[in-house]
MARVEXDO-516083 format. One line per 4 residues: number of its first residue (from 1); for each residue x, y, z of C-alpha. Coordinates in steps of 0.2 Angstrom, whole numbers, m for minus. Example, Ala and Ser with C-alpha at 12.3 -4.5 7.8 and 13.67 -1.06 7.14 Angstrom:
1) 62 m22 39  68 m5 36
# end
This chain:
1) 112 m201 m275  121 m187 m267  106 m176 m269  95 m189 m262
5) 108 m191 m248  108 m173 m245  88 m173 m244  88 m187 m232
9) 101 m179 m221  91 m161 m221  74 m170 m217  83 m179 m202
13) 90 m162 m196  73 m153 m200  64 m165 m189  77 m166 m174
17) 76 m147 m174  57 m148 m175  56 m159 m161  68 m148 m151
21) 56 m132 m153  41 m144 m148  49 m148 m133  55 m129 m129
25) 36 m123 m133  30 m137 m120  43 m133 m106  38 m115 m107
29) 20 m118 m105  24 m130 m91  34 m116 m84  21 m102 m86
33) 9 m114 m76  22 m116 m64  23 m97 m60  5 m96 m62
37) 4 m108 m48  16 m101 m38  7 m84 m39  m10 m92 m34
41) m1 m100 m19  7 m83 m12  m11 m73 m15  m21 m90 m6
45) m6 m87 9  m11 m69 12  m30 m69 8  m34 m88 16
49) m19 m89 29  m13 m73 35  m29 m63 35  m40 m76 42
53) m26 m79 57  m28 m59 60  m46 m61 60  m46 m76 73
57) m33 m64 84  m46 m51 84  m61 m64 89  m50 m70 104
61) m47 m52 109  m65 m47 110  m68 m64 120  m55 m57 132
65) m62 m41 131  m79 m48 136  m71 m58 150  m63 m42 158
69) m79 m33 156  m89 m46 166  m76 m48 179  m77 m30 183
73) m94 m30 183  m96 m45 194  m80 m41 207  m82 m23 207
77) m92 m24 223  m106 m13 219  m120 m13 206  m133 m4 197
81) m145 m3 184  m134 8 174  m120 m2 177  m129 m18 169
85) m135 m8 155  m119 m1 151  m112 m19 151  m125 m25 140
89) m121 m12 127  m103 m16 127  m107 m35 124  m118 m30 110
93) m104 m21 102  m92 m35 106  m103 m49 99  m108 m39 83
97) m88 m37 80  m85 m57 83  m101 m59 70  m94 m49 58
101) m77 m56 59  m83 m74 58  m93 m70 42  m79 m64 34
105) m67 m78 39  m81 m90 32  m79 m82 14  m61 m87 13
109) m55 m104 7  m57 m117 21  m52 m135 22  m64 m149 29
113) m56 m148 45  m58 m129 47  m76 m130 42  m79 m144 56
117) m69 m134 69  m78 m117 62  m95 m125 66  m90 m130 83
121) m83 m113 87  m101 m104 83  m109 m117 94  m97 m112 108
125) m100 m94 105  m119 m97 106  m116 m106 122  m104 m91 129
129) m115 m78 124  m131 m87 133  m121 m92 150  m115 m71 148
133) m133 m66 149  m138 m78 163  m125 m74 174  m130 m55 171
137) m147 m58 172  m145 m68 188  m134 m55 197  m148 m42 194
141) m163 m52 200  m154 m60 214  m136 m55 220  m119 m53 214
145) m113 m69 224  m126 m79 214  m120 m72 198  m101 m75 203
149) m105 m93 207  m114 m95 190  m99 m87 181  m86 m96 189
153) m94 m114 185  m103 m111 168  m96 m96 162  m78 m98 163
157) m82 m115 157  m88 m109 141  m76 m95 139  m62 m109 140
161) m71 m121 127  m73 m107 115  m54 m103 116  m49 m120 114
165) m59 m120 97  m51 m104 92  m33 m111 96  m38 m127 84
169) m42 m116 71  m26 m106 73  m16 m122 73  m26 m127 57
173) m21 m110 49  m2 m115 54  m1 m132 47  m11 m128 30
177) 1 m112 28  17 m125 30  9 m136 17  8 m119 5
181) 25 m116 9  31 m134 4  19 m133 m11  28 m117 m16
185) 46 m124 m14  42 m139 m25  36 m126 m38  52 m117 m36
189) 61 m132 m40  51 m137 m55  53 m119 m62  73 m122 m60
193) 72 m139 m68  62 m131 m83  75 m117 m86  90 m130 m85
197) 81 m139 m99  77 m124 m110  96 m119 m108  102 m138 m112
201) 90 m137 m128  96 m120 m132  114 m127 m131  108 m142 m141
205) 103 m130 m154  119 m122 m155  129 m137 m156  118 m143 m171
209) 121 m128 m180  139 m127 m177  139 m144 m185  128 m141 m201
213) 138 m126 m203  154 m137 m202  146 m150 m213  141 m137 m227
217) 158 m131 m226  167 m148 m229  155 m152 m243  159 m135 m251
221) 176 m139 m251  175 m155 m258  164 m148 m273  177 m135 m274
225) 190 m148 m277  180 m160 m288  176 m143 m300  195 m141 m300
229) 199 m157 m305
# end
């Protein structure tokens, strides 16, 4: 009977230890998954938020550069074919840079709202380029005054609307970035919880081992007394 009882107790302890081991393995898997998610979140923060935000800034910089060049062209007080040719070359370079940055931006991860705003931005850029070309053509075929009048209505309006779309995209970058930070904070909290659980289970295993050793010593003492008697 004592032997059967001993086997039964050992089976209970073995089952409990196996359950604790399984829990520790599961916690370890969840912790690894959490760390992987945090790494992906940080990588996304850099590749899909920080770098694209910089690209949007450079797009805005090129748009402002075009505006400055066109302002200088229209309000310089003089106009020649060489000036117009030089401006066209500058605009070709600016537009090529903007197009390159947009293509790079498109390859990053975009939320639904970003895709919509990007489509609208492209439409605004097409309108802006058309307005700029129209202003330059009118200035050459007629007078600078005619070009200025068109620029001060259609040209500036297109420029402002284009910058509004860029601002909207930058705001979305900030919002999504904040969401990534919140997700990362949540992952860190979960990792801390997993670590705490692992420590608690390790302590529990230690207590069980001490208990088993103590119980074994008690049994051994009793056996020794029984043998002496």
